[in-house]
N, C-alpha and C positions, 0 to 999 in steps of 0.2 A: 259545167265546170267539172273536170276530172278529179278523182280523189287525190291524185298527186298534187295538183294545183291547190286543192282545198287544204291539204296538210301544209303546203308551203305557206299559204296565207295565214293559217293559225300560228304556225311557227314564227312567222314574221311579226305578228302581233305580240306574241309572248316574248320574243327577243327584244323588241322595241320597248316593251314595258320594263324588262329587266335592266336594259341599258340606261333608260331614263332614271331608274331608281338607284343605280349603282353608286352615284356620289353620296347618297345618304348613308351608305354603310362603309364607305371607304375611310375608316378612322385613321389608318396609316398604311404605308405601302406594304407592310408585312401581313396585315390582317386579311383573311379571305372573306369575301362578301357572304357566301352561302354558309360557311361555318359560323359566321357572326350572327346570321339570321336564325340558324337553328338553335344556337346557344341562348339567344334572347327570346325566341318565340316560345320556349317551354313546351309543355305537353300539348297545349292547344295548337301551337305552331306545327308540331309533328303531325297532329291529326289533319291539319290543312294541307301539309305536304303530301300525306297519303291521299287526300282528295285530289290533289293535282295529278298524281300518278293515275288515279281512276279516271280523271278527265281525259288525259292523254290516251289511255287505253280505249275509252269510248269513242274518241275522235277517230282513232285508227279503225276500230270495229265498224263504225258507221260509214266511214269513207270506203271501206271494202264491201260492205254488205247492203247498204241503203242505196242500191242502184237497180234500175228497172231490169237489166239483163241478169243481174244476180238473183233478184227475187223470183223472176220467171224467165228462164232462158228462152231465147228466140226460137230454138228448135222445138221446144215444147209447144209454143204457140202455133208453129207451123203444123205440128202433128195433130193438134186439136182442130185446126182449120180443115185439115184433110179429112179427118173422121167426120166432122160435121157436114162437110160437102158431100161425103158418100152416105150420109144419113146413118152412120154407125153410132147412134146416140148412146147405146149401152157401153160400147167400148170407150167412147169419149168420157162417160161418167166414171168408169173404172180407172181411166188414166188420171182424171182429176183427183180421185180419191187416193191414188198411189203417189201423187206428186202434189201434196198440199202447199199452196201458197196463195197470195192475194187473188190472182186471176182464177186459178183452178177452184178454189173454195167458193168464189162467187158464181162461177159457171155451174159447179156441182149443185148449188142451191136452186138454180133455175131449170136444169135439164129434167129432173123428175116431174115437173109440172107442164111438160110439153102438151099433154093431152087436154090440159085446161085452157089452152089458148095462149097467144103471144102476150097478152096483157098480164096474165098471171106469172108467166115466165119472167117478164121484165120486173114485176114487183118483187118477186123472190130474189132475183139477181141483184137488183139495186139495194135491197135491204141488206143482203150479205156484203155487198161491196162497201156499203157505208160502215159496217162493222169492221171490215178489213182496213179501211182507211183510218178508223179510230185506233185500231191496234198499231198501225204504222206510226201514227202521231204519238201514241203513248210510248212507243219504243224510243223515239228520239227525245221525249220529254225528260228522260233521266238527265240529259245535259242541262236542261233548265233547272232541275232540282239541285244539281251541283253548283250551278252559277248563283243560286239563291242561298244555299247553306254555307258556302265558303265565306262570303263577306259577313254573314251573321255570326259565324264562329269567330271571325277576326274582330268584330265589334265586341263580342263577349270577352275576348282576351284583353282588349283595350280597356273596357270598363273595369275589369278585374284588376288590371295593372294600375289604373288611376286610383282605385280604392286603396291599393297598397301604398301608392305615393302619398295620398292624404293621411293615411294612418301614420306614415313616417313623419309628416308635419306635426301631427298630434303628439307623437312620441318625443320628438326633439324640441318642440316648442319654438322659442325665440332663437335657439341655436341652429335651426335648420338653414342650410345654404342651397343655392341653386344646384350645386354639384351633388348634393345629397339626393335631389329629386330627378336630376337629368337622366341618370341611368335607368331608374324605374319607369319614367315616362317614355324613354326611348324603347325600352323592352315592350311596353304596353302597345306602342304604335306599330311594332313589328308585325303583330298578328293581323292588324288591319291591312298592312301592306301585303302580307301573304294571302289574305282572303281576296283582295282585289286582283292579285296576280293570277289567282285561279279563276275568278269570276269573269274577268274581261274576255279572255279567249273562249271560255266556256259559253258565255252568252252569245258571242259572235258565232261560234260553231253551232249552237242551237238554232239560231235564226237561219243559217245556211241549210242545215239538215231539215228543218221544218219546211222551208220552201221546196226543198228537193222532194220530201215525202208528199207534199201537196201535188207537185208536178207528176210524180209517179202515179198517184191515185187518179189524176185526170187522164193520164195516158192509158191506164188500164181500163178506165170507164169507156174510153173511145174504142179500145180493142174489143171489149165485151159487147158494145153496141153493134159493132161491125159483125161480130160472130153470130149474134142473135137476130140480126135483121132478116136473115133468111127464113125465120120462123113467122114473120109477120103475116104472110099469105098462106101459111101451112094449114 
């Protein structure tokens, strides 16, 4: 899936969520949904809106950068292949050190152990590749963090609003009416809405990028195996 299609998918999910929720905020024809949400959401609502901006920024950043060709350009792989084929191992190591990324860092861990045999090279290479795979997964895990924090903040705002509503009941006693409570309860639920509005696309994006990161790690593992296969009988 290209990053353009990915962004389209996330945007579609976000749009669908907003459209489905629109009737809940359409008090009258003159009221704007988003201004209504912001006014009712309070400080917690503003924080969640900031998180939504961070989520969108991460989606764009990951769509652009979490790609195999972006992490390690094909021309760099070809250059490394050529150096290894010519047995220019020192030059290959220097190239890896000058262009740090998933593949070059892994290869740079194995090349210094050539004199110890193929098994030692593979052990060092696989250990470093495992570290790089974890780094890549950690990079996309920020999306999971946002998808978890946003609804929790929303729930916090809802609980806070319900406490306020119950305090109003205590204050007014028998004189309390549904109208006295409706505004407070509505405001309390807005934060839950905002939290879910961020969490739904963020969780979907996290799963997509997590799978993509896994595929990239597997692809690079295959490339590294092909590169080092020539050392088996060395």
